N, C-alpha and C positions, 0 to 999 in steps of 0.2 A: 564769744561764747559759742560752743558747738552744741547743737541740739539734735537728738536722733530718737527715733521710736524703734524699739526692738520687738519684733513679732516672731512667734515660734510656730513653725509648721504651716500647712496649706489650709487648715480648717480653723474655724473660729477658736480663739484662745486668749490668753492674757497678754496685755501690753504693759510696758513700763517705760517711762520717760527717763532718759539718761542725759544729764547736763554736765559737760566737761568731764565725761567719763565717770561721773558719780550718779548712782541710781537715786532717783527721787521717790517721793511718796505718790507721785502722779501715776496711777495705774488703772487698768480696767479691762473690759472685754473688747476684742476687735472682731469685725466681720471679715469675711474673705476678701471683700473689696473695701479698701480704706480710702476715705476722703473726709477729713474732719479737722477739728481743732481742739486744742487743750488750753484752758486758761489756768495759769499758775499765778503766784503772787506778783511776779515781775514781768511776765511776758505771755504772749499768745503765739503758739507755733502751729502752722498749717501743715497737714500731712497728706500726701497723695501716694497711691500705689495700688498694686494688686498682689494678693498672696500667691505664691508659687510653691512648688514642691520643695520641701526642706525649709531650713531657717531663712528668714527674710529680714533684712535691715532696711528701713526706710529713712532716708536723710531728709530733714526738714528743708523745704524749699523756700519758705518765707517766714520771717519773724516779725511780729507786729506788737508794738507796745500796747498795754491796756488802754492808754488814752488816745490810741490812734483814731484819727477822724478822717472822714471824707468831707471835702469842701467842693461840692458840685458847682462848676462854673455856671454863671448866668447865660441865657441865650444871647446870641449876637444880633438877632432880629426877631420881629414879632410874626407869629403865624396865627392868624385869626381863625377861630372855629365858628361854625354856624350850626343851627339846629335847635329844635325845642327839646326841653328836658322835662322829665316827670318830677313833681315836687310832692313831698309828703307833709302831713299836718305838722305844725310847729308846736313845741311845748317848751315850758320854762326849763332852763338848765338848772343844775344843782345850786348855782349861786343866785338864781332868781333874777338875773339882770338882763339877759338877752334871750330872745326866742330862737332856739336852735331846732332845725328839722331833725326829728328823732329817727335815725336810720340805724338798722342793725341787720347785716346781710346774712348772718348765721346765728340766730338767737340761741341755739342750743350748744354752740361751741364753747369749749373751755379756754380757747386761745383767742385773744382779743387785741386788735389794733385800734386804738382810739385816735380819731382825727379831731383835733381840738381847734375850733374856730372862734371861740368866744373870749379869747385872751387868757393869759396865764401868768401868775407870779411864781417864778422858779427859785427855790432855795434849797440848800443842803444837797447839792449835786456836784458832780465833777465840773460841770460848767461854772458853777459859782466859785469853786476852788481855783479854776484856771483864770477866770476873768474878773473875779472879785465882787463879792456882794450879791444881793438879790438881782434877778433879771425880770423885769416887768414887760411882758409882751402885750401889745395892743390886739384887739380883735381883728379878724379878717373882715374886710368890707370893700365892696366895689365902688363905694362913694365915700363921702366925708362924714357920714353919720356913724359914730362908733358906739351908740347907745342902743341901737335896734337893727335887726336885719331887715333889709328891704326885700321885695319879691324877687328882684334880680339877684341879690345875695343868696337867697334860699335856692333859687334855680341853679346858680353856679356851685354852691356847696353840694347840692344833690348830684350834679354832674361829676364833680371831683370824687365823691364817694363811689359813684358807679365806675369811674375809671380805675381807681385803686382796687375796688372789689374785683374787677375783671382781671387785673394783674395777679391777684392772690386767689383766684377761683380754683386752682388745682389743689389747694390745701384746706384742711379744716380750720380755717381762721376767719373770725368775724371782723368785718370792717364796720365800725360803729361811730356814731357821734354822741353816744350816751356816756357821760362821765361815770354814772352809776355802774355801768357794765365794766368799765375799766377798774374802778375801785374794788369791785367784788371779785375780779379775776385773780388767780394766783400770781404772785410777784414774778414767778419764773415763766409765765406764759402770757406776757402782755407787753405791748409797746405803746408809747405815748408820742404822738406826732403833733406838734404845735404849728399851725398854719397861720401866719400873722402878717400884718402890714408893717410891723416894726422891722428895723434892721439895726443890729447891734454893731458897735464900733469894731472895725477890723473884719467884718463879714461881707465882703463883696462877692457873695456866693448866692446860688439859688437855694442851697440847703446844706445842712451839716449834721453829722450823726457820729456816734461812737460805734465801733465794731462790736458785734456779739452782745449787744445790750438786751435783746429779747429774753434769752434764758438766764439772765443774770439778776441784777437788782435795780431798784429805782435810782440808785446813785448814778447810773449811766444814762438815765433818761433826762429830757426827752430828745427826740429828733426835732430839728428846726427846719421849717420851710418859710423862706422870705418872699412873700408874694409880690412885693413891689420890685424885687430884683428879677422877677420872672415875668415882667410885662403885664402883670395882673391877668395873665392868659390861662384859661382853664386847663388846656392840655399841658402847658408847661408846669403848672402847679401839681397836677395829678401825676405826671411823669417824674417830677422831682421827688414827690412824696414816696412813690413806689421805689425809686432808686435808693433814697436814704434809708427807708425801712428795710430794703434788701441788705444793707450793711449791718443793721441791727440783727438781722437773721443770719449773718455770716458770709455774705457774698462780697466778692471783690470786683474791681473795675474790668470792664470789657474794652480793651483798646485794640489798636491795629498798628502793626509795624510801620513806622514812617509817618503815622498820623497821630501818635500820642496815646496817652493813657485813657482818653475818653473817645471811643469811636462814634462819630455822628451818624453812621449808617450810610445807605446808598439807595438808589432808585428814585423814581418820580411817580406821581399820581397815586392811585388808590392802593398800590402795593409797594410804595416806598417803605423802607424797613430800617429800624435801628434797635440795638440791644438796650434793654432797660438799664443795665448796669454800665452802659456807655454814656452817650450824650443824646438822649431820646427826644429832644425838642423837635417838633414839627413833622416827624415821620408819620405816615398814615397807619402803619403797623409797628407796634413796639412789643418785643418779646423777650422772655428769658432765653439764655443762650448757653451752649456748651462749647463755644469757641469753634464751631464748624465752618466759619467763614474764612476766607483767605486772609492770611496775615494776622490772625487773632493772637493776642498776647495773653489770653487767659482761657484755659480749657476746663475751668471748673464746671461741674454738672450742677447748674443752678437748681433745677427741679428736685434732684435727689438731695442736695445738701440742705435746702430749706427744711425738708422733712427730717433728715437724719441728725443734723446739728441741733435741732430744737425740739426733738421728740414730738413733732407735729405729724399727724396722719394725713395722707392724701384723702381727698374727698372720695366717698364710696361710689362705685360704679353701679347706678341703679337702673340702667337700661341695658338689656342684653346686646352682645356684639353680633351675634349670628342671625342671618335672615330667617333661619329655621326656627329660632326662638324669639322672634321679634315681639315687642310689646304692642298689643292690640290697642288701637285708638278708637274712640267713639266718633264715627263719621255720620251719624244719623242727623238729618235735618240741618246740614251745614251748607254753606254757600261760599262763593268767592270772598276772600278777605278774612275768613275765619282762622283763628290760631288753633292748631291741632296739638302742639306740644312745645316744650322748651327743655333745654338740658345744658350740660356742661361737658366739654371734651377736656379730660383731666390729665391725659398723658398722650404721648405720640402714638401709642398702640391702641388707644381707646376708640371704639366705634359704637354708635347708638343705632339700633335697628327698630323700626316701627312698622307695624302691619296696618295698612290702610285699605278699607273696603269701599269700593266705588260701586254703589248700588245700581246706577243707571248707565246706559251706554252713552259713549261720547268722549271727546277729548278732555283730559284733565291735566293740570300742572300744579306742582308743589314747590314752594320757595323755602330756602333756608337762608336766614339773614343773621347778621352779627352786629355787635355794637359798633364796629368800624364803619358800617354803612350809615348808621344814624349819626355817629359822632366821630368823624375821622380823627385819628390820632389817639383815640381812647381805647381801642380794641386790640386784642392779641390774636384772635382766631381768624384764619383764612380757611374756608370750609369747602369740602368736597362732598357731593351727594351722589348716591348710586340708587337706581331704581331696578328692582327685581320683580319678575312675573312669578308670583307665588302659585299661580295656577299651572305652571309648566316647569316644575322642578327648580324654582328660584333661578330662572334664567336672567342674566344681566341684560337689561333692555336699554338703559340710558345712563350715561355718566356726565355730570356737570362739574368741571374743574378748570376754570379759566385763569390764565396768568394775569389777567387785567383787572379782575374784580375779586372781592373777598366773599361774595355770596354765591349761591347756586340755585338752579332751577331744573327740576326733572319733570318730564311729561311723557304721556303715552295716550293710547286710545283704548278705553274700556269697552267691552262688549258684554252681552248677556252670558258669555262663557268665560270671560276674564274679568273678575270682580276684585280679586285679592292681589294686593301689591305691597311690596316691602321697600321702604326708603331707609338707606343706611347713611348716616352722617359721620364724617371723619374730619380731622384736621389735615391740612395739606400745605405744601410749599410749592415753589416753582423756581425755575432758573438754575443757575450754577453758582451757589454761594462760595464754594471752595475754589473756584477758578480765579486766576489773577485778574481777569476781566469780570469782576464780581457782579452777579445779578441775583436777585431773589433771596430766598431763604429756604431752609429745610422745614420739615414738619415738627422739629423738636419743640419749638416754643409756640406752635400754632394751637393754643389752648384757650379755653374760655367759653362764654355762654353763646347760645344760638336759639333761634325761634323757628319752628316749622309751621308754615301757614299755607293756606289754599290760595293759589293765584287764579285758577280756572277750575270749574266744577260742572259736570253735566247735570242739567235740570231733569226733573221727572218728566217723562213723555206725556204728551197730551192724550186724553182718552181717545181710544180708537173705535171705529165701527167696522162692520164687515166690508164696506166699500173701500175704506182706506187701507185695510189689510190686503185686499185683493190687488189694489193698485200700488202696493209696496210703499205707501206713504209713511208707515210706522213700522219699519222693518225691525227696529230694536226690540219692540214688544210684541211682534207678530205671533210668536209661539204661544204666549199666554192668551192673547185675544182670540186666536184661531180656535181655541177649545170651546168658546162660547158663540162663535160666529157661525 
């Protein structure tokens, strides 16, 4: 079967699918940059290209059957994770049997990914058609108790949700454990991911999913994640869930020439890296990719395609990019350890600028931390911080962008004349990912959540008297005191 897409002209216009030279009823509008898919009754065809002057014909580069599945291989070894996690209050699920921590990362979003931990009976889906009869999945549990979640279960569930939420932070998609949220979402704007201790016959995989299920119907749900095939490891489970849900949203595998369909990544330590749509087990940083690393077998623009294929908006940029328009933060009565702000870097060009007023003279330092620091392997964002002197035409004073860590610290000396400072937070990369001797990663997938906090802060000066001012013991406040001395 030959499949092609016919585009007319260099500006947006109509497309029509032609199968074996015969025009079909599959048609619609195309943008000047094309990267998408069309589902017909018998096939899915992926289309890539850029419009040029004059007529343009794009030949399909990949044909995938509607029942195409990803079967993510299980890990070869265990990578243990350490660190405390935040837990939320538990509430009864809709079936009233298990206490599930009720989590919802974007309560106002119309787009919902439901992470289902309390077991599921699946009927009347393509899975049942293929494998015969109902499929009963046991709940997720770190122990042998399948009737209630333990404190450890709840902590692990919360961590998995946080990890998947970090992966999907660039888009207006809620990651939730609420069945009610999933049931009330539009059928064309939701995904169901069952995370279970069960393993069905023939599934020696970490997870399995149907392509393009998110904007389609419940017939192609759910995605399956088999925790026992993933070493019961929180990072493996969260990474597998993000990977399989990526297929539901239209993403393909990231491989590397000579290393197979699933690229396991490269590097060691805090900045070891793997693509989410590859084999992301055990890497400290996992990211969406556009195939900008050496030998990549897939150049799909993951960040763009999730939005375009599924009519999902990117998250709005609610913090200005420019130092001159920085968002002013309240720094009154703060001290070391205080959290000043949190935010999300949503695309490679995003920057968040904050105005910080340091009232008293002395050295100060500000930290930018990411999820990867707290939970290695769960974060996507490697952060760069820049400090500008807003008292002197926004002069760049300090840059923190180390290739060895994913956090940043900027610092300077405040004086009575230099109180206003601007911190700019960006996603960053390091190394030479496109080199044959591959190191690091670009800033393409360096997206996700961060926290801006105070590491060091000057205290208010002691009260001065005329003697101390004359002896220069309180130089920082001498101008004020000298008026009354």
